[in-house]
N, C-alpha and C positions, 0 to 999 in steps of 0.2 A: 502493499498501502504506499503512496507516494505522499508526499507533506502536502499538496492539493486536496487529495482523495482525504483525506482526516478534517482538512480545515472545512470541505464542502459536506461531510456527513452528517445525514440528517439524524440519525441518533444523537447528537450532541444538542438540538436545538428543540428537538420533537420529543416529547416525553409522553407518555399516556399511562394513566394510573392501572399497575395490574394488580395490586393490593392495595385498599383503604381501609385504614383504621380509623376507626371514628371514637373520639375520646370525651363525647358529651357537650353540654353546652358550654357559652362563652362566658357566659356570667354565672355566681354563684345563685343562691335560692332566694335570697332577701331583693336580690336586685329583679330579679325575676318577678318576686310578688310586688313590689312596687312598679314594675313596666305593665304590668294586669292592670294596677289601681290606674295610671297614667293612661290606657289603653280605654278603658270605662269612660276616663275622663273627659277623655279626647274624643271620643265619640257622643257623649253629651255634647261639646260644646258646638261639634258638627252639627248637631239633632237642631241647637238650638239657633242658628245662623249668625247673620252677623259679622263679629270681627270672631266668633266662633269658628267659621270657615278655617280662617289664617291658622288661630291658634289651635284649633283642634286637630289639623292636618298633621301640623307639625308634630303635635304629643302623640297622634296615632302614627306615624312613621317613626319616631326615636323607639316608641313601646313596642313595633313590631320587630325592629332592629334588634332590639334587646333581647325580645321572647323567641325569634327565629335563628340568633347567631352561634354557630356549632365551629368547633373543631377539630383537626385529625392529622393525617398522616397518611399523604400516596407514597408508595412505592414504585417506581418503575424497573423491572426486573431485566430489562434489556439494554439498557444503558446504566444500568445501576445507580439512577439519581431517586432525591427521597424530596417531599414537598410538606412542610407543616402546611397546613392552610387553615383559614377561618371561612367559611361558607356562612353569606349572607343571607337574608330572603327566602333559605328553601333553595336556591339556585345558585347565588354568585360565589366562586371559589377563587380566594385570592392567597397566595405566596408563592415564593420564589424556589423555585427547584435547585438543589445543591446534590455537589457529586459526592457520593461516599468514598471514594478513592482516599482521601486522607481521613479516614475514619474507619480504618483497621477492625474495632474490637466491637464485639456484642455484650452488653452487659443488664443486668436486674439486679435494681438499687431495689431496699425495703425501706421504704419513708413511713414515718410514723412512728406509732408506738403501742405497745401491750400493756394493760394495768389489769392490775388485781384487787380486787373490793373484796373484803370479808365482812362478815355479820357482828353486831358486837360482841359477842363471845370467842370469834374467832373459829370457831367449828368449821365453817360451811364460805370455803373462798369460791368465788367466780371470775374469769380471766377475761376480761374483754381486748379484742386484738383489734384496734383502730386504725392498724397498718395499711397501704398500699404496696402492691410491686410495680413497679416501673419498668418499661426496657428502654433501655438509652444505645444511640449509637455514639463510640466513643473514639475519639482521636488516640495515637499510640501513647501520650504523655497523660490522656485519661483527664485533663483541664477543659479539653473542649468536647460539647457532646448533642447531638442530637434526641428530642424528646419522639420516640415512637408509641408506645400504649401504656395506658394503665390498666391492672389487673388485679382483682381480687385475692385473686389465691396463688401463690408461687409456683403452681405445678403451671397454671396457664402462662406465666409469664416464661418459664425455662423452656415451654412449649414454643412460644411464639419468637424467642431468641434462636431458639435451634434452628427451625423455619426458615427465619431470615438469615442464619447463618451459611446454612447451606444455598441458599438461594442468591445472595449477593456475595458470595465468597469473602466470609468473615468467618472468627472464630470469638466462639464464648469464653470470655474473660472473665477474671472478680475485678470488682473496683480495687483500682490500685492507684491513685493520684500520684505523678511523679512532687517531688517536694522540693519549690524552687529555691535558688541559692539565696535570695531575700530572706524567704523565711525562715533558711537553715541558718543566717545570722541571727534574724531574728530571737528563734529558740535557743542560739548559743548564749546571747546576753542574758536571756531570763534566766537560765541555770546558774 
């Protein structure tokens, strides 16, 4: 393949989402509740007429934006590119495709924590696990990452990581970030 053929290769600029991981709504629960309230207010303003047409249409537009916004990741297997996207109004996806060439590892990180609750006597204990397992594409030094998917179970996260590792020619690795020289110096002075 000549240099000109590489520059003109359509796979560099044309990406199709072979795999899509939807990671839920862009806004959390409370902003979405407020958006429902603003939507009802906006509809009421629209029905009242006059200046309500303008204010109501703005409130309705903003509310629908907040209620329909989702985010996720698209993966193109042929070009090995990924895109973190935001979908607005159920139709419009925005996001920039990134090459996975500089991200050789896939890691599963457990975020959150488990807590143990016991009764007054200490005889009965209950463990609550409020943790999530997240799959990331990682750079070689594990300093840069691309978020892929949030999973409730570790088993599901490991399955996704192994599947992507096979399809994108990556390796599943434990999270082990390199410590920069600046941090090493700072730690040396603390001791």
